C-alpha positions as CSV (number, residue, x, y, z in Angstrom):
1,M,90.6,106.0,126.5
2,R,91.3,102.6,128.1
3,I,90.7,99.4,126.1
4,R,88.1,98.2,128.7
5,D,86.0,101.3,127.8
6,W,86.1,100.5,124.0
7,D,83.1,99.5,122.0
8,R,82.7,95.7,121.8
9,N,83.3,95.8,118.1
10,L,86.8,97.1,118.6
11,K,87.6,94.6,121.4
12,V,86.5,91.7,119.2
13,R,88.5,93.0,116.2
14,L,91.6,93.7,118.3
15,F,91.7,90.0,119.4
16,G,90.7,88.5,116.0
17,E,93.0,90.6,113.9
18,A,95.9,89.9,116.2
19,L,95.5,86.2,115.6
20,M,95.1,86.6,111.8
21,N,98.0,89.0,111.5
22,T,100.4,86.8,113.5
23,T,99.9,83.8,111.2
24,F,100.0,86.1,108.1
25,W,103.4,87.5,109.1
26,M,104.9,84.0,109.6
27,F,105.2,83.7,105.8
28,F,104.5,87.1,104.2
29,P,108.0,88.6,104.6
30,F,109.4,85.7,102.7
31,M,107.1,86.0,99.7
32,S,109.4,88.2,97.6
33,I,112.2,85.6,98.1
34,Y,109.8,82.8,97.2
35,F,108.6,84.4,94.0
36,A,112.1,85.6,93.0
37,D,113.4,82.1,93.4
38,A,110.5,80.7,91.4
39,F,110.2,83.2,88.5
40,G,113.4,85.3,88.7
41,T,113.8,88.8,90.2
42,E,112.6,90.9,87.3
43,T,109.6,88.6,86.5
44,A,108.6,88.5,90.2
45,G,108.7,92.2,90.4
46,L,106.4,92.6,87.3
47,L,104.0,89.9,88.6
48,M,103.7,91.7,92.0
49,I,103.0,94.9,90.2
50,A,100.1,93.2,88.3
51,S,98.9,91.7,91.6
52,Q,98.7,95.1,93.3
53,L,96.9,96.6,90.3
54,F,93.9,94.3,91.1
55,S,94.1,95.4,94.7
56,V,93.9,99.1,93.6
57,I,90.6,98.4,91.8
58,A,89.3,96.3,94.7
59,N,90.3,99.1,97.2
60,L,88.0,101.6,95.4
61,M,85.2,99.1,95.3
62,G,85.8,98.2,98.9
63,G,85.2,101.7,100.1
64,Y,82.0,102.0,98.1
65,C,80.7,98.7,99.3
66,A,81.5,99.6,102.9
67,D,79.3,102.6,102.6
68,M,76.6,100.9,100.6
69,F,76.4,97.4,102.2
70,G,77.8,98.0,105.6
71,R,81.1,97.6,107.4
72,K,80.4,94.2,109.0
73,R,79.2,92.5,105.8
74,M,82.3,93.5,103.9
75,M,84.7,92.5,106.7
76,V,83.1,89.1,107.1
77,L,83.1,88.3,103.4
78,S,86.7,89.5,103.0
79,A,87.9,87.3,105.9
80,Y,86.3,84.3,104.4
81,G,87.8,85.1,101.0
82,Q,91.3,85.4,102.5
83,G,90.9,82.1,104.2
84,A,89.9,80.4,101.0
85,A,92.9,81.9,99.2
86,F,95.4,80.8,101.8
87,F,93.9,77.3,101.8
88,V,94.4,76.9,98.1
89,F,97.9,78.5,98.4
90,A,98.7,75.8,101.1
91,L,97.6,73.0,98.7
92,A,99.8,74.5,96.0
93,S,102.8,74.4,98.4
94,S,102.0,71.0,99.8
95,P,104.2,67.8,99.7
96,W,101.8,66.5,97.0
97,W,101.6,69.5,94.7
98,S,103.8,72.4,94.0
99,S,102.7,75.3,91.8
100,P,104.3,78.7,92.4
101,F,101.9,80.2,89.7
102,V,98.8,79.0,91.5
103,G,100.4,80.3,94.7
104,F,100.8,83.7,93.0
105,L,97.1,83.7,92.0
106,C,96.1,82.9,95.5
107,F,98.4,85.6,96.9
108,T,96.8,88.1,94.5
109,F,93.3,87.1,95.5
110,A,94.2,87.3,99.2
111,G,95.4,90.9,98.5
112,I,92.1,91.7,96.8
113,C,90.2,90.5,99.8
114,G,92.4,92.5,102.1
115,A,91.7,95.6,100.0
116,F,88.0,95.1,100.6
117,Y,88.5,94.6,104.3
118,W,90.7,97.7,105.0
119,P,88.3,100.6,104.3
120,A,85.4,99.0,106.2
121,S,87.6,98.3,109.2
122,Q,89.0,101.8,109.3
123,A,85.6,103.4,108.8
124,M,84.2,101.3,111.7
125,V,86.7,102.8,114.1
126,A,85.7,106.3,112.9
127,D,82.0,105.4,113.4
128,V,82.3,104.4,117.1
129,V,85.2,106.4,118.5
130,P,85.0,110.1,119.5
131,E,87.4,112.3,117.5
132,R,89.5,113.1,120.6
133,D,90.3,109.4,121.2
134,R,90.9,108.3,117.6
135,N,94.6,108.8,117.5
136,H,95.0,106.6,120.5
137,V,92.7,103.8,119.2
138,F,94.4,103.8,115.8
139,A,97.8,103.7,117.6
140,V,96.7,100.6,119.7
141,F,95.6,98.8,116.6
142,Y,98.9,99.7,115.0
143,T,100.7,98.4,118.0
144,S,98.8,95.1,117.8
145,I,99.7,94.7,114.2
146,N,103.4,95.1,115.0
147,I,103.3,92.7,117.9
148,S,102.3,90.3,115.2
149,V,105.2,91.6,113.1
150,V,107.6,90.6,116.0
151,I,106.2,87.2,116.7
152,G,105.3,86.1,113.1
153,P,108.7,86.5,111.4
154,I,110.6,84.9,114.2
155,V,108.4,81.8,114.1
156,G,108.3,82.0,110.3
157,G,112.1,82.2,110.1
158,L,112.3,78.9,111.9
159,L,109.5,77.1,110.1
160,Y,109.1,78.7,106.7
161,A,111.7,76.8,104.7
162,E,110.6,73.3,105.8
163,H,107.0,73.9,106.8
164,R,105.5,76.4,104.3
165,F,102.4,74.2,103.8
166,A,101.6,74.1,107.5
167,L,102.1,77.9,107.9
168,L,99.7,78.6,105.0
169,L,97.2,76.2,106.3
170,L,97.4,77.9,109.7
171,A,96.8,81.3,108.0
172,A,93.7,79.9,106.3
173,C,92.3,78.6,109.6
174,S,92.9,81.9,111.4
175,C,91.1,83.8,108.6
176,F,88.1,81.4,108.9
177,V,88.1,81.8,112.7
178,M,88.2,85.5,112.3
179,A,85.3,85.5,109.8
180,M,83.1,83.5,112.1
181,L,84.0,85.7,115.1
182,L,83.1,88.9,113.2
183,A,79.9,87.3,111.9
184,K,78.8,86.4,115.4
185,Q,80.0,89.3,117.6
186,L,80.0,92.4,115.5
187,R,77.1,94.9,115.0
188,E,76.8,97.2,112.0
189,T,78.0,100.7,112.6
190,A,77.5,102.4,109.2
191,P,74.9,105.2,109.0
192,L,71.5,103.5,108.6
193,A,70.6,105.7,105.7
194,E,73.5,104.4,103.7
195,V,73.4,100.6,104.4
196,G,71.4,98.7,101.9
197,R,71.3,101.5,99.4
198,G,73.2,99.3,97.0
199,D,70.6,96.4,97.2
200,S,68.1,98.1,95.0
201,G,68.8,96.0,91.9
202,T,70.9,98.6,90.0
203,T,72.9,97.4,87.0
204,W,76.6,97.0,87.2
205,R,77.0,100.0,84.8
206,S,75.1,102.4,87.1
207,F,77.0,100.9,90.1
208,L,80.3,101.7,88.4
209,R,79.2,105.1,87.2
210,T,78.0,106.1,90.6
211,Q,81.2,104.9,92.2
212,L,83.4,106.8,89.8
213,E,81.4,110.0,90.3
214,Q,81.8,109.7,94.1
215,Y,85.6,109.2,93.8
216,M,85.9,112.1,91.4
217,V,84.4,114.3,94.2
218,I,87.2,113.0,96.5
219,V,90.0,113.5,94.0
220,R,88.8,117.1,93.4
221,D,89.6,117.7,97.1
222,R,93.0,119.3,96.5
223,V,94.3,118.8,100.1
224,F,93.3,115.1,100.0
225,F,94.8,114.6,96.6
226,L,98.1,116.0,97.7
227,F,97.9,113.7,100.8
228,L,97.4,110.8,98.5
229,V,100.2,111.5,96.1
230,A,102.7,112.3,98.9
231,G,101.7,109.0,100.5
232,V,102.3,107.0,97.4
233,L,105.8,108.5,97.1
234,V,106.8,107.9,100.7
235,A,105.3,104.4,100.5
236,Q,108.1,103.5,98.1
237,T,110.4,103.5,101.1
238,F,108.5,101.6,103.8
239,M,107.2,99.0,101.2
240,Q,110.8,97.9,100.7
241,L,110.7,96.2,104.1
242,D,109.0,93.3,102.3
243,L,110.7,93.6,98.9
244,L,114.2,95.1,98.4
245,I,115.5,94.9,102.0
246,P,115.2,91.1,102.3
247,L,117.0,90.5,99.0
248,Y,119.6,93.1,99.9
249,T,120.4,91.5,103.2
250,K,120.4,88.0,101.6
251,E,123.0,89.1,99.0
252,T,125.2,91.5,101.0
253,V,125.2,90.4,104.7
254,G,127.9,87.8,105.3
255,A,127.8,85.2,108.1
256,E,128.2,86.9,111.5
257,T,128.1,85.8,115.1
258,L,125.8,87.8,117.4
259,G,125.2,86.9,121.0
260,G,126.2,83.3,120.3
261,W,123.9,83.1,117.2
262,T,125.3,82.6,113.7
263,V,123.4,84.9,111.4
264,D,123.6,84.8,107.6
265,G,122.0,87.1,105.1
266,T,118.6,85.4,105.1
267,S,118.2,85.2,108.8
268,A,119.5,88.7,109.2
269,F,116.3,89.9,107.6
270,G,114.3,88.1,110.2
271,W,116.3,90.0,112.9
272,L,115.6,93.3,111.2
273,I,111.9,92.8,110.8
274,A,111.6,91.5,114.3
275,E,113.4,94.6,115.5
276,N,111.1,96.8,113.6
277,G,108.0,95.1,115.0
278,L,109.4,95.1,118.5
279,L,110.1,98.8,118.5
280,V,106.7,99.5,117.0
281,A,105.0,97.4,119.6
282,L,106.9,99.0,122.5
283,C,107.0,102.6,121.3
284,T,103.9,103.4,119.1
285,V,101.7,104.8,121.9
286,A,104.6,106.7,123.4
287,V,105.8,108.2,120.1
288,T,102.2,109.1,119.2
289,R,101.9,111.0,122.5
290,W,105.2,112.7,121.9
291,M,104.3,113.8,118.4
292,S,101.1,115.3,119.8
293,R,103.3,118.2,121.0
294,Y,104.0,119.0,117.4
295,S,101.9,120.1,114.5
296,E,100.6,117.5,111.9
297,Q,102.8,119.3,109.3
298,Q,105.9,118.8,111.4
299,A,105.0,115.1,111.9
300,F,104.3,114.3,108.2
301,V,107.2,116.3,106.8
302,G,109.7,115.1,109.4
303,S,108.7,111.4,108.9
304,S,109.3,111.6,105.1
305,V,112.7,113.3,105.7
306,L,113.8,110.5,108.1
307,Y,112.6,107.9,105.6
308,G,114.8,109.5,103.0
309,I,117.8,109.5,105.3
310,S,117.3,105.9,106.3
311,M,117.1,104.8,102.7
312,W,120.5,106.3,102.0
313,L,122.0,104.8,105.1
314,F,120.8,101.3,104.1
315,S,123.0,101.6,101.0
316,Q,126.0,102.5,103.1
317,T,126.3,99.4,105.3
318,S,126.2,95.6,105.0
319,S,126.9,94.7,108.6
320,L,124.0,93.4,110.8
321,L,124.6,95.8,113.6
322,G,124.8,98.7,111.1
323,L,121.6,97.6,109.5
324,M,119.9,97.3,112.9
325,A,120.9,100.9,113.7
326,V,119.4,102.1,110.4
327,M,116.3,100.1,111.1
328,A,115.8,102.0,114.4
329,L,115.8,105.3,112.4
330,F,113.5,103.8,109.8
331,T,111.1,102.7,112.6
332,L,111.1,106.2,114.1
333,A,110.0,107.6,110.8
334,E,107.2,105.0,110.7
335,L,106.0,105.8,114.2
336,M,105.9,109.6,113.8
337,T,102.7,109.4,111.7
338,A,101.3,106.0,113.0
339,G,98.5,107.5,115.0
340,L,97.9,110.6,112.8
341,Q,97.1,109.3,109.3
342,Q,93.7,107.8,109.9
343,S,92.5,110.6,112.1
344,F,93.7,113.1,109.5
345,V,91.5,111.3,106.9
346,T,88.6,111.4,109.3
347,K,88.8,115.1,109.6
348,L,88.6,115.5,105.8
349,A,85.8,112.9,105.2
350,P,82.1,113.6,105.4
351,E,80.3,111.1,107.6
352,E,78.3,109.5,104.8
353,M,81.5,109.0,102.7
354,R,83.9,107.7,105.3
355,G,84.3,104.3,103.7
356,Q,85.2,105.8,100.4
357,Y,87.6,108.4,101.9
358,F,89.4,105.6,103.8
359,A,89.4,103.5,100.6
360,A,90.9,106.3,98.6
361,A,93.4,107.1,101.4
362,S,94.5,103.5,101.4
363,L,95.4,103.8,97.8
364,R,98.6,105.3,99.2
365,F,99.4,101.7,100.1
366,T,97.9,99.8,97.3
367,I,99.3,102.0,94.5
368,G,102.5,102.2,96.5
369,R,102.7,98.5,96.7
370,M,101.9,98.2,93.1
371,L,104.8,100.4,92.2
372,A,107.2,99.3,94.9
373,P,108.4,96.1,93.1
374,L,110.0,98.3,90.4
375,S,112.8,98.6,93.0
376,L,113.6,94.9,92.3
377,A,114.1,95.6,88.6
378,A,116.0,98.8,89.4
379,A,118.4,96.9,91.7
380,A,119.1,94.5,88.8
381,W,119.7,97.5,86.4
382,I,121.5,100.1,88.5
383,G,122.6,98.3,91.6
384,Y,121.4,98.4,95.2
385,A,123.2,101.7,96.1
386,W,121.6,103.8,93.5
387,T,118.2,102.2,94.0
388,F,118.3,103.1,97.7
389,V,119.4,106.7,96.8
390,S,116.5,107.0,94.4
391,L,114.0,105.8,97.0
392,G,115.4,108.4,99.4
393,M,114.8,111.1,96.8
394,L,111.2,110.0,96.5
395,A,110.8,110.4,100.2
396,L,112.2,113.9,100.2
397,A,109.8,114.7,97.3
398,S,107.0,113.4,99.6
399,A,108.1,115.8,102.3
400,A,107.8,118.7,99.9
401,L,104.3,117.7,98.9
402,Y,103.2,117.4,102.5
403,A,104.4,120.9,103.2
404,W,102.5,122.1,100.1
405,M,99.4,120.2,101.3
406,F,99.4,121.9,104.7
407,R,99.7,125.3,103.0
408,Q,96.7,124.5,100.9
409,A,94.8,123.3,104.0
410,G,95.6,126.6,105.7
411,R,94.3,128.6,102.8
412,R,91.1,126.6,102.8
413,I,90.6,127.3,106.5
414,E,91.2,131.0,105.9
415,R,88.6,131.1,103.1
416,S,86.1,129.2,105.3
417,N,86.6,131.7,108.1
418,V,86.1,134.7,105.7
419,S,82.9,133.1,104.3
420,F,81.6,132.5,107.9
421,S,82.3,136.1,109.0
422,R,80.3,137.3,106.0
């Protein structure tokens, strides 16, 4: 399915999200360093856990709201909310006023808005794209994100230290532009019977009770529940790209000369994340097609195993070239499931509950990100080497859960076939 044949909603989002993501990645990779310098490593880790706890709650509400009030409305409101958060964050990092605590609150609110945006955006893709093309469309969006991951950290590495105020202000402006673009150009795609059902004047108690009842239905889906738990475990590895890895490179990589450039520990992280983004941008579609030759079980299990191996290898090298080689393996693990995860959720989700299923599925990331900062405290307690080894063991546990999940899925299909034959 070529991009020119896409629904207009997807074309608008592809452009707008590319703009917003690029400015976001100009400063986001450096946030763990910023908060660690401001509050100390252990305190920063605990604060980031608290931040993600709010995102977990928002994520559940976001899926419900995407089904009740519509995909478009939730995406527009979320983009405006992120813009406001980044604007205040910019003021708190300005030449006239500096407040890391206010910055942390704004960072938390921006994460909450993102948690509302994500389920609606993923459900919209499932609404308008035929099942046979969804892997490809999700892979293109994933590629777009990672083009931003290439450009953003490179520009941010040059400007972040001296121009954080300008970068945050630019992020705020891009979010506002995105919100206006979505409001003007998007059409609603949620099933008409669902949109507006939440506007009937129900109390917040009944709203919450209904929401919890709906999510309990999802949790009782054993295959989906195993998918969620395995995803949370493996998320502890790739979430370290923004947490443990930048601090590890800052403290362990000495000054090196590479191609005429002098690279220290801090700038080494910029090289690594740019490499990751470049490989994803160049290879996502190709690797997605390659993985289509294999079963979903082989893709998910193999990805977790490679994540586990790469975590151990990170602990074994402190040279830039060595870390770049490990990052290539880490990126391959990432790409093996890049186009499969959302389409797998779509297969499990009833049409009228897509928003909630995508919200519950993205708990892999919100809960994963909530727990991931524990690695910062672990590094202070047991050292980097044992922390990376522990993360690798979690990835291998994830591989085992994925294998169990597909066995359960196979049994469910067999039972369905037996019932049908009767």
